[in-house]
N, C-alpha and C positions, 0 to 999 in steps of 0.2 A: 697727836691729841688735839692741837689747835685746829687742824684741818677739818676734822669731822665736827668740832664745835661750831666753826664758822659755816660749814656746809649745812648744819642743822638750822642755824639762824637764817641762812639764805632760803632753805626749803620752806621754813616757817613764813617768811616774808612773801615768797612767790605765791604760795597757796593760800595765804591769808589765814593760817591756822590761829585759832583763838588762844590756845595754850601750847605748852612745849610737848614735843615728842619725848617719850620716856624710855630711858635705858634701864634694863633689868639685868642684874648680875646674880647668878646662882652661886652661893657660897657653901662649899662642902667641908670646909675645915675651919676650926675656931680661929686659927691664926689669920685667916683671910678676912675676918669680920672687922671693919674699920671701927675704931673706938671713939671717934669724934663725930659720929653721925647719930641723929635722933633715932632712938629705938622706940617704936610704937607699942602701945599697949591698948588692948580692947578695940582693935581696928580690923575691919574686913580687908581683904586684899584690894578690892576695888576702891576702898577709901584711901589706902596707901597710894595707889596709883593716882588718885585724884590729887593728893598732896604733891606728888612728884610732878605732875603735869602743870601744877601751879608753882613750880620752881623751888620745891623743898626736897632736900635729900633725906631719905628715910630708910630705916631697916625694919624688917618684919620677920619674926621667928615664931617657933611653936608656942611660946609663952604669950606672945603679943597678938596672935591672929584670933579673931573673934568668930569667923564663919567656919562652921564645921565642914562644909562641903569643900571650901578652899583649902582648909587644913589637910583634908584627905588627898586632894589633888597634888599638893606639894609634898606629901609623905610625912607631914608633921604629926598627924594623928590618924587613927582609924576612922572610917566613916561610921557615924552613929547608926544603930540598928534601925531607928525610925526612918532614916533617909534611905538606907540600903534596901529596905523592903519596899520603898515607894510610898509608904503610909504618910510620911511627912509632906510629900508634894501634894497629896490629896488634901491634906489639912490646910495647906497654903492656897489651895484653889488653883494650882498650876496644871494638874492633871485630874482626870475623873476616874482613873483606875490605877490601883497600886502596881499592877504589873507594868503599866507604862512607865511609871516613875522608876521602878526597879531596873527596867531595861535602859533608861536614860543614864542611870548611875553606872550600870555595868559597862557602858560604852565610854566612860570617862577616861581620858588620858592622864595617867598619874606617874609621879616619880616613886621609886621604891621607898617603902617606909623607913624612916630614920636616917636617910642618907644626907638630906639637905639640912644645913645648920641655920641658914638665914637667906633672905632676899634683900638685895640692896637696890632700891629704886631711886632714880635721879633724872632731872631734866637733861636731855641730851646736849643742850646748848651750853651747859656749865659742867659737863662730865669731867671727872678726874681720872677715870679708868674706861676701858672699852667694855661695853655691855655684852651680854650673850644674845639678847634679843631687844628689839625695839617695839614699843607699843604706842599706837596713835589713836586718840579719841577726837572726833570732830564731826562736822557736817558730812553727810554722805557724798556729796559731789567732790569735796576736797579729798576724801579718801579714795575716790575713783582713780585719782591720778597716781596714787601709790600702787593700786592694782595694775594700772597700765604700765607703770615702771617695772613691775614684777613680770609682766608678760614680755617686756623687752629683754629683761635679764635671762628669761627662760626660752627665748627664741620663738615667742608667740604661743607657747603651750598654754592651753586654757587653764584658768584658775579653778581649782576644785577646793572648796572650803567645807569644813565640818563644824556643825553646831547642834546643840540640843535645845537651843533657846534657854539655856541654863549654864551658869558658870561662864558667862561671856568673857570676863576679863581674866579669871584665873586659869581656865582651861582653853577656851577658844583663842585668846590672844596671847597666852603665855606658855602653858605646858605643851600644847600642840606645836607651836613654832619652835620651841626649844628641843623637845624630844624627837619630833619628826623632821626638824630642820626644814620647815616649809612655811610659806606665806599662808596666813589664815585669816578670814574675815568672819565677823559675827554681826548678828542683828541686835545684840544687846540681850539683857535678861531682866527678870523681875528684881533680882537682888541688886544689881548695880544701878538700875533706874530708881529704885526705892532709897538706896543708901548714899548716892552721890549726886553731884550737880550735873551729870550728863543730861543734855537736852533731848527733848522728844524727837528732834530731827537729827540727832547725832548718833553715831555708832562707833565700832571699835575694830581694829585689826592689829595683827602682830606679825613680825617676821624676824628671821635670824639676822644678826648684825652684819654677818658676812655679805649679805645682799645689799646692805646700805652703802658699802664702801665703793 
């Protein structure tokens, strides 16, 4: 445990990361949920991630999550009909055609409904358990080095990333790396840029913890 905590701090210093890398643990049983960690209420997943990268350990579950799209991605709740049809994205001004929005949500990588109990998010440099995935938000050039490290891990195989410029933190940087066990980069999205402190020149990526070791 101490080794990856110290490695996390070393990476942070070498790359000049402005905030901590975040570990995300998927909890599928009630007994796995820590009782001494702050349980969030009325928070989007991207906001929980923001707290964690600012060195706060937090829990997010079906009761506490505020974003319906993220709730669907984690299998906490069903996707509302207004989003499923694409109508909601037209209303937000994200797409100009309902069919486009519908297709974007149909391509969403999700966990099975009702299987996940909670998500535990924490700064990697003060981790108390091993995470399932690691999420990093920072300036693009700094994240480039993570992509290069991934190329080295995979023997030079080109990085192929998936995004709908929607659900950048919950899907692009979290469910895709977890379910597909692959490195994935995102350009960010309207939701996280509106609801968190991510900078205009910053973006997001996620990868399985096994690739960090």
